N, C-alpha and C positions, 0 to 999 in steps of 0.2 A: 419198748419200755425199758428193757434191760440195757439196751445200747445207751439210752439217755442216762440211766443211772451210772454206767461205766464212765461216760463223758463227764458227769458231774463229780464223780469221785476223783477223776483225773485232774480236773481243774482246781480242786481243793487239796490236791496232794501237796504237802509242804515241801519247800525247797530250802536247803540250808546254804546260807551264804557265810563263808568264813572270812574274817578280817584278820590278817597276819601283819602285825606292825613290825618295822625294821628294828625296833629296839628289843630289849629282852623281855618286854612285857608279854604276858600270856595272850595267845590268840583268842578271838572271840567269834562265836557263831550266832547267826540270826536266822531263824526259821520264818519263812513267809509262804503263804499259799501261792501256787503257780499263777492263779488268776490275778492276784494283787500285783505280782511282778509284771504280768502282761499289761495290765491297765496302766501301770506307772510308765512302761515303755511307750504305750500308745499315746498317753497324754503328754509325755516328754517330746515325742516326735511332732505332735500337733502344735505344741508350744514353740518349738524350733521353727516350723513352717510359718506360723503366725508372726514370729519375730522378723524373719527374713522379709515376709510380705510388707510389714510396716516399714522396714529399712528401705525397700525398693520405692514405696510410696513417698517416703520422706525425701529421698533423693529427687524423685520427680517433682515433688512440691517445691523444693528449693530451686530447681532449675527453672520451673515456670515463674517462680517469684522473681528470679533474676531477669528473665525475659520481659516480664511485666514492668519491672523497674526501668529497663532500658527503653521500652516502648513509651512508657509514661514520660520519661525524660525528653524523647524526641517530640512527643505531642506538645509538652510544654514549650519547647523551643519554637515549634511551629506556631503555636498560639501567640507567643511573644512577638514573632516576626509578623504575623498577621495583624496584631494590634499596632505594631509600629507603622506598618504600611497604611492602615486605616487612619492613624493619626496624621501621617504625612499627607495622605490624600485630603484629609479635612483642612490641613493647613494650606495646601495648594488652592483648594476650592475658595477658601477665605481670601487668599491673596489675590487670585485672579478675578474674584468678584469685585475688586476695587475699581477695575475699569480702565486704568492707565498704567503704563510702564513706570512712571514716576512714582505713583502711589504704591505699586508693588515693591519696588526697590526700597522705598522709604520704610515700609512696614515689615520687610523681611528681616528676621533675626537669625543669623547663622549660628548663634550659640544656643538657641532654644532647644530644649530637650525633644528629641525625635526628629530634628531637622535633617535635611538632605544635603549631602556634599555636592554642591552644584557643579563644580569643576569635574568631579568624578562622574557625575551624572551626564555632563556634556560629552565626556569621552565615550561613555557607554552608549549614548544616543548616536554619536557619530559612527561608532563601530557598527551599531545596529542598522543605521541607515545605509552604510556602505554595503552591508550584507544584503539589505533590501534592494539596493541599486543593482548589485550583481545579479540577484535573482530576476529582477525586472528585465535587466538587459538580456539575460539568458532566455527567459520566457518570450521576450519580444522577438529575439532572433529565431527561436524555434517556431513562434507563431508565423513569422515571415516565411519560413521554409514550408510550414504546413499549408499556408494559403497559396504558395507558389507550386506546390506539388499537385499534379492532376489527380483527381480522385472521383471515382464514380463514372457513370455513363453519360454521354451527351444527350441520349434519349433511350428509352426502353425499347428493345427490339431483339432480334435474333441475329447472331453472328453467322453470316453466309460465307465469309471467307476469312481465315485466320492469318496471322502474321507468319511469314516465312515463305519458302518455296512453294509454288502452286502452278497449276495449268492456267494460263491466261484465259479468261471467260470469253474474250472476243477474238483474239488473234491466235490462240493456241500457243504451244510451246511453253516450257517451264521458265518461270521468271520469278524473282524475289518480290514478295508483296510486303511493302514497308509499313503497312498499317493493318487495321481490321475493317471489314465491311460489315455494317450493321443494317440489316434489312428493315425498312420502315415504310409506312404509308407516305405518299407524297404530301408535303406540307407539314410534316411533323416538326414541332419546335426543336431546335438544337441548342443545348445549354453549354456554356463555358464550364469546364471541369476544374478551373482554378482561377484565382484573381490574376489580372494581367492588363497588358496594353495590346490593342490590335495593331499588328505590323503590316498586314495585307488583307485586303477585302476586295476581290475583283475576279474577273474571268482569267483562267489560266489553262489554255489548250485543252488536253484530254481530261484535265481535273474539273472542267466546267467552273461554276462558281465556287470560289474557295475562300476560306477565312483562316488566317494564321494569327495566333495569339502568343505573345512573348510574356512569360510569367516570372522571369527572374530566377536566380539560382540555377541558370543553365537549362531551364525547362521551357519548351514550346509545344503548342498543340495545333493540329491541322484538322479542318472540317471541309471536305470536298464533295462535289457533285450537287451542291445546293440549288434549289429552285430560286431562292432569293437570299441575298445577304442583308442583314439588318444593321450592321456596324460599319464603321469607317476607320481607316488608318489613324492612329493616334488616340482613339477612343479608349477610355479605361472601363474595364468590365470586372464584375465580381463573379465568384463561383455561383452558378445557377442562372445567370443572366442568359436570355435568349439572344443568340448571335446570328441565326439563320433558320431557314426552313429547308427540310430535306427535299431532295428531288433526284433527277437522273440526267443532269446536264453533263456535257463532256462525253468521254468514252465510258458508257455504262450500259448494263443489261436490264436495269430496272431501278425503281426508287430506293435509294439507300444513302447512308452517309459513310464515306471513307474517312476513318478517324486515325490519326497518327499522334504519337508522343515523341518528341525530340529531346534528347538529353545531350548537352555539349555539341549541339548541331547535328547529331546522328540519330537516326530512327531507332527506337528500342521497342520491345514488345509491349503493346498497350494493356495486355491481359491483366498483369498484376495491378495496374492503376484502375482498371474497370472494377476489379475485385476489392479495391481499397487495401491491398496487401503490399504495395510498393514501399520499399525503405526510403526514407527521406535522405 
């Protein structure tokens, strides 16, 4: 209780503030309780903080207002453009509903508000069509390459002999194997792995019954040791068409298909083509 009284007495202790003018006038003194000066200081500080806060909000408000005005302007321009396009579309619909070129040309008013500059439009259309032609040409060429590139397996099975050096299964000795042997049941349908034209379909020595297909873009595929060939030279085939049935004709140790991929007339590893990862 005594402590509180001492604190109360201290805050009410008067403080003298002297005002000394630069002129010859007498100085003046003002007595104010300590608590009043403290409150004045606190409220002044709060006032300054509030004023700064208002200034910051005012700056942010004007920035948002400018952004809104800019966005609003762009929106009005877009709305105007859309309106012009709709008006032009309506005019074209009316014109082309006339049914004949003569009536269209007769009723078209080039000076009408919202009309289209036909010559400029023709130029833009031609430019656009040239771009479309280039795209179509490119896609067509890429499609031709895609269709000519062997892809996938001639039949589902197990690879019993890989591409590369190996021990010959019948004669022994190491020899380069120019394809892959896929072990299959006898009579399994063999499918063309790309579009092409059959260049050979007959018996060929140790290869037994064999089918060779030319695919274009320097690709060829070979299917050997077949029980029966189902195609003939000059026949066009599509990817997935059945070209033969698997077997064990020629020099063979069991039913399978010897599958080769040629590029530029040379045997290449068929594995990436089987996996669908070969680059075109």
